[in-house]
C-alpha positions in Angstrom: 103.9 167.3 -23.9 104.8 163.8 -24.4 104.4 161.0 -22.5 107.7 160.4 -21.0 108.0 164.1 -20.7 105.0 163.6 -18.3 106.2 161.0 -16.2 109.2 162.5 -15.5 107.5 165.8 -14.6 105.1 163.8 -12.3 108.2 162.1 -10.4 109.9 165.4 -9.9 106.9 166.5 -8.2 106.4 163.6 -6.4 110.4 163.3 -5.2 110.2 167.4 -4.0 106.6 166.8 -2.4 108.4 163.5 -0.5 111.9 165.4 0.3 109.7 168.8 1.7 107.9 166.7 4.1 110.6 164.3 5.7 112.9 168.0 5.7 110.2 169.9 7.8 111.3 169.8 11.5 108.7 168.0 13.4 107.2 169.2 16.7 106.0 166.3 19.0 104.5 167.9 22.8 106.3 166.7 25.4 104.8 164.3 27.1 106.6 163.6 30.1 107.5 166.7 32.9 111.4 166.6 32.8 111.9 168.5 36.8 109.7 167.1 39.0 109.3 166.9 42.6 106.8 165.1 44.7 105.9 166.7 48.2 103.2 165.9 50.4 101.4 167.8 53.4 103.0 167.1 57.0 100.1 167.9 58.2 96.2 166.9 56.3 94.7 170.0 57.1 96.9 172.3 55.7 98.0 172.8 52.7 101.5 173.1 51.7 103.1 176.9 52.2 105.1 178.5 49.2 108.4 178.5 51.5 107.8 174.9 52.0 108.0 174.8 48.4 110.6 177.5 47.6 113.1 175.4 50.2 112.4 172.5 48.5 113.1 173.4 44.9 116.5 175.8 45.8 117.9 172.2 47.5 117.3 170.1 44.5 117.6 173.0 41.8 120.1 175.7 42.9 119.7 179.3 41.1 116.5 182.3 41.2 113.1 181.4 41.5 111.6 183.7 39.0 107.6 182.7 39.9 105.5 180.4 41.5 102.0 180.0 40.5 99.5 177.8 41.9 98.1 174.6 39.4 94.6 173.2 41.3 93.8 171.7 38.2 97.3 168.7 39.0 96.4 168.5 42.6 95.2 170.2 45.7 98.8 171.5 46.2 100.0 171.7 42.7 102.1 174.4 41.9 104.4 175.1 38.6 107.7 177.1 39.7 110.1 178.4 37.1 113.3 178.3 37.9 117.1 180.2 36.3 119.8 177.4 37.3 122.8 179.0 38.2 123.9 176.7 35.2 121.8 179.0 33.1 119.2 176.9 32.2 115.8 177.8 32.4 113.4 175.3 34.2 109.8 174.6 34.7 109.2 172.3 37.3 106.1 170.9 39.0 105.8 170.6 42.6 103.3 168.1 44.4 101.7 167.5 40.8 99.6 164.5 39.9 
């Protein structure tokens, strides 16, 4: 193989690698929570009730609540609510989380 052919081969391989690197989909972690509701206890001694959380979520985001799970790692009253909105969008809503 001549030196010119080696250079052309090397440049074409580099071009293909660069093209492949930039054409791959970029996956990034989402840092901000898009759906969040800030709530506080009415009385410091009693935790937030699920019925109160449901009422606030339904008022702000109309739709069907699929689940409500506590997430004590992000606060004593933090709950993760999964909801299917009336517009058909699936939402994960963080309620009373730090």
